[in-house]
C-alpha positions in Angstrom: 3.0 21.6 -39.0 2.8 17.8 -39.6 5.8 15.8 -38.3 6.8 13.0 -40.7 8.3 9.8 -39.0 10.1 7.1 -40.9 10.1 3.5 -39.7 10.9 0.0 -40.9 7.7 -1.2 -42.6 5.4 -2.4 -43.9 2.5 -1.7 -41.6 2.2 -4.1 -38.7 5.8 -4.2 -37.5 7.0 -3.5 -34.0 8.8 -0.5 -35.4 5.4 0.9 -36.6 4.0 0.4 -33.1 7.0 2.2 -31.6 6.7 5.0 -34.2 2.9 5.3 -33.5 3.6 5.4 -29.7 6.2 8.2 -30.2 3.7 10.1 -32.3 1.1 9.7 -29.6 3.6 11.1 -27.0 3.8 14.3 -28.9 0.2 15.2 -27.9 -1.7 17.4 -30.3 1.0 17.7 -32.9 -0.1 16.1 -36.1 2.2 13.4 -37.5 2.5 11.2 -40.5 4.1 7.7 -40.4 6.1 6.7 -43.5 7.2 3.1 -44.0 10.5 2.1 -45.6 11.7 -1.3 -46.7 14.9 -1.4 -44.7 16.3 0.2 -41.6 19.0 1.9 -43.7 16.4 3.5 -45.9 14.4 4.8 -42.9 17.6 6.4 -41.4 18.7 7.8 -44.8 15.3 9.3 -45.4 15.7 11.4 -42.3 19.3 12.2 -43.1 18.3 13.4 -46.6 15.4 15.5 -45.3 12.6 13.2 -46.7 11.2 12.9 -43.1 11.6 14.9 -39.9 12.7 11.9 -37.8 12.9 8.1 -37.8 12.2 5.4 -35.2 14.6 2.5 -35.5 15.5 -0.6 -33.4 19.0 -0.5 -31.8 19.2 -3.4 -29.4 17.2 -6.6 -28.4 17.7 -8.2 -25.1 18.0 -11.7 -26.7 19.8 -11.0 -30.0 21.9 -8.0 -29.0 22.6 -5.0 -31.1 20.9 -4.3 -34.4 24.0 -4.1 -36.6 22.3 -2.4 -39.6 21.3 0.5 -37.4 24.8 0.8 -35.9 26.5 0.6 -39.3 24.3 3.1 -41.0 24.5 5.6 -38.1 28.3 5.5 -38.2 28.3 6.3 -42.0 26.2 9.5 -41.7 27.1 12.8 -39.9 23.9 14.7 -39.1 21.6 12.6 -37.0 21.2 12.8 -33.2 19.2 10.6 -30.8 16.1 12.5 -29.5 14.6 9.8 -27.3 14.9 6.1 -26.6 12.1 3.6 -25.9 12.1 0.0 -24.6 9.3 -2.1 -25.9 8.3 -5.6 -24.5 8.4 -8.0 -27.5 5.8 -10.8 -27.5 6.0 -12.8 -30.7 2.9 -14.5 -32.1 2.4 -17.3 -34.7 -0.1 -15.9 -37.2 -1.8 -18.1 -39.8 -5.1 -19.0 -41.5 -4.3 -22.7 -40.8 -6.8 -24.5 -38.5 -4.0 -26.3 -36.6 -0.3 -26.4 -36.3 -0.1 -29.6 -38.2 -1.3 -27.9 -41.4 1.6 -25.4 -41.4 4.6 -26.3 -43.5 6.4 -23.0 -43.8 7.0 -20.1 -41.4 8.1 -16.6 -42.5 9.7 -13.9 -40.3 12.6 -11.5 -39.8 15.8 -13.4 -38.8 15.7 -11.9 -35.3 12.2 -13.0 -34.7 13.0 -16.6 -35.9 16.0 -16.6 -33.5 13.9 -15.4 -30.6 11.4 -18.3 -31.1 14.0 -21.0 -32.0 13.1 -23.4 -29.1 9.4 -23.0 -29.5 9.6 -23.8 -33.2 11.8 -26.8 -32.6 9.3 -28.2 -30.1 6.1 -27.4 -31.9 7.0 -27.1 -35.6 10.2 -29.2 -36.0 9.7 -30.0 -39.7 8.6 -26.7 -41.1 10.7 -24.6 -43.5 11.9 -21.3 -41.9 12.1 -18.5 -44.4 13.7 -15.1 -43.5 12.1 -11.9 -44.5 13.0 -8.2 -44.3 10.6 -7.5 -41.5 8.1 -9.4 -39.3 5.2 -7.8 -41.1 6.4 -8.3 -44.7 4.8 -11.8 -45.1 1.5 -11.0 -43.4 -0.4 -9.7 -46.5 0.3 -13.0 -48.3 -0.9 -15.4 -45.5 -4.5 -15.4 -46.7 -3.3 -16.7 -50.1 -1.9 -19.9 -48.6 -3.4 -21.4 -45.4 -0.4 -23.8 -45.1 2.0 -20.9 -44.3 2.5 -19.0 -41.1 4.4 -15.9 -39.9 6.0 -14.8 -36.6 5.0 -11.2 -35.9 3.1 -9.2 -33.3 -0.6 -9.3 -32.4 -0.6 -5.7 -33.6 0.4 -7.0 -37.1 -2.4 -9.7 -36.9 -5.0 -7.0 -36.2 -3.7 -4.7 -38.9 -4.1 -7.4 -41.6 -7.2 -9.1 -40.0 -5.4 -12.4 -39.4 -5.7 -15.1 -36.8 -3.3 -15.7 -34.0 -2.6 -19.4 -33.7 -0.2 -19.2 -30.6 1.0 -16.3 -28.4 3.4 -15.6 -26.9 6.0 -18.0 -28.5 9.3 -16.2 -27.8 11.6 -18.4 -25.8 12.4 -15.8 -23.2 9.5 -14.0 -21.4 11.7 -10.9 -20.6 12.2 -10.0 -24.3 12.6 -6.3 -25.0 13.8 -4.2 -27.9 15.2 -0.7 -27.5 14.4 1.9 -30.2 16.0 5.3 -31.0 14.2 8.3 -32.3 16.7 10.1 -34.7 16.6 13.5 -36.2 18.8 16.4 -37.2 18.0 18.4 -34.1 21.0 18.7 -31.8 20.5 17.2 -28.3 22.3 17.8 -25.1 19.7 17.1 -22.4 18.8 13.7 -21.1 20.4 11.2 -18.8 21.9 8.9 -21.4 24.5 9.6 -24.0 25.6 7.3 -26.9 29.0 7.5 -28.6 31.0 5.7 -31.3 34.8 5.7 -31.5 37.7 4.4 -33.6 41.0 3.9 -31.8 44.2 5.5 -32.6 45.9 2.2 -33.2 45.5 -1.5 -32.8 47.9 -2.2 -29.9 47.7 -3.5 -26.3 45.9 -1.0 -24.1 44.5 1.1 -27.0 40.8 0.4 -25.9 41.6 0.5 -22.2 42.8 4.2 -22.3 39.5 5.7 -23.4 37.4 3.4 -21.2 39.5 4.2 -18.1 38.4 7.9 -18.6 34.9 7.0 -17.7 35.9 4.8 -14.8 38.2 7.5 -13.4 35.4 10.1 -13.6 32.8 7.7 -12.0 30.7 7.5 -15.2 28.8 4.3 -15.7 29.1 2.6 -19.1 25.9 0.6 -19.7 26.8 -0.9 -23.1 29.8 -1.4 -25.4 29.6 -3.1 -28.7 32.1 -3.5 -31.6 31.5 -3.4 -35.3 34.1 -4.0 -38.0 35.1 -1.0 -40.1 34.9 -3.3 -43.2 38.4 -2.2 -44.2 40.8 -4.5 -42.3 40.6 -7.5 -40.1 40.8 -6.5 -36.5 39.9 -2.9 -37.2 36.8 -2.0 -35.2 34.4 0.8 -34.3 33.2 0.8 -30.7 29.7 1.9 -29.8 29.3 3.0 -26.1 26.4 4.1 -23.9 27.1 6.3 -20.9 24.6 7.0 -18.1 25.1 10.7 -18.1 24.0 13.7 -20.2 26.4 15.6 -22.4 25.6 18.8 -20.5 26.9 17.3 -17.3 30.2 19.0 -16.4 31.9 15.6 -15.7 30.7 14.3 -19.0 32.0 17.3 -20.8 35.4 16.6 -19.2 35.3 13.0 -20.4 34.4 14.0 -23.9 37.2 16.5 -24.1 39.7 13.9 -22.9 38.3 11.2 -25.2 39.5 13.2 -28.2 43.1 12.5 -27.1 42.7 8.8 -27.2 40.7 8.2 -30.4 41.3 8.7 -34.1 37.6 9.5 -34.6 34.6 9.7 -32.3 31.0 10.6 -32.7 28.6 11.9 -30.1 25.0 10.8 -31.1 23.5 13.1 -28.4 21.9 12.8 -25.0 18.3 11.6 -24.5 15.9 10.1 -22.0 14.8 6.4 -21.9 11.2 5.4 -21.4 9.2 2.2 -21.6 6.3 1.5 -23.9 3.5 -0.9 -23.2 3.4 -4.0 -25.5 1.2 -3.7 -28.6 -2.4 -5.0 -28.1 
């Protein structure tokens, strides 16, 4: 049986590299990578049964949470996290220009542009910065206009047979992105659990009560992030990562008590976290 894997395309994105690495980790099982135009489309493809799983970015060490992933995951009911990867991100300036002075426009995903803000200000202060849906989306067009460049991975440059003008150009050397593998398979094993919750009310101490549960049970919370419900100002959903598996008896106690202090909460499953080597 061939496993179909959705990812944010087109070919040459960091997401494709993460998806390919996940496919390689499965050993001899055959797999097919399927590109989608947006993160939401990749997630919904798995939720609707078009693919068996998807590999999507969830957090970057420089830019923080990937809000489109969080928002989409809250809206659906069936997907669970199977595994998490961290991938070192080294951005490259890709162009057919012979020198930096010939480049007058640079294309890339907004997160990549943000990760290279200082380098761009120092080396290409007058170029037009144009956001795209992914780092790889502008790459096929670079050969048409040698006065344009794109920020993407060396992996992307190799896929499209393009030249790397400068690498690495991200402002912070320790730049990592975390990816989740999502599918409909229920998961309880692993040393990390991700949750999302909506509070009972917007009043003093409303958030403190559920968070104190984890502290009282000596469970470490490694991340908390809020996202608006898009209904009322001040109405938020909180995404939380806990360093314990859902099968842990103490974690089971925490999850049972959590129901008493939340209007709604979702358990996205337990999983292991591994690190990938950078592409190329």
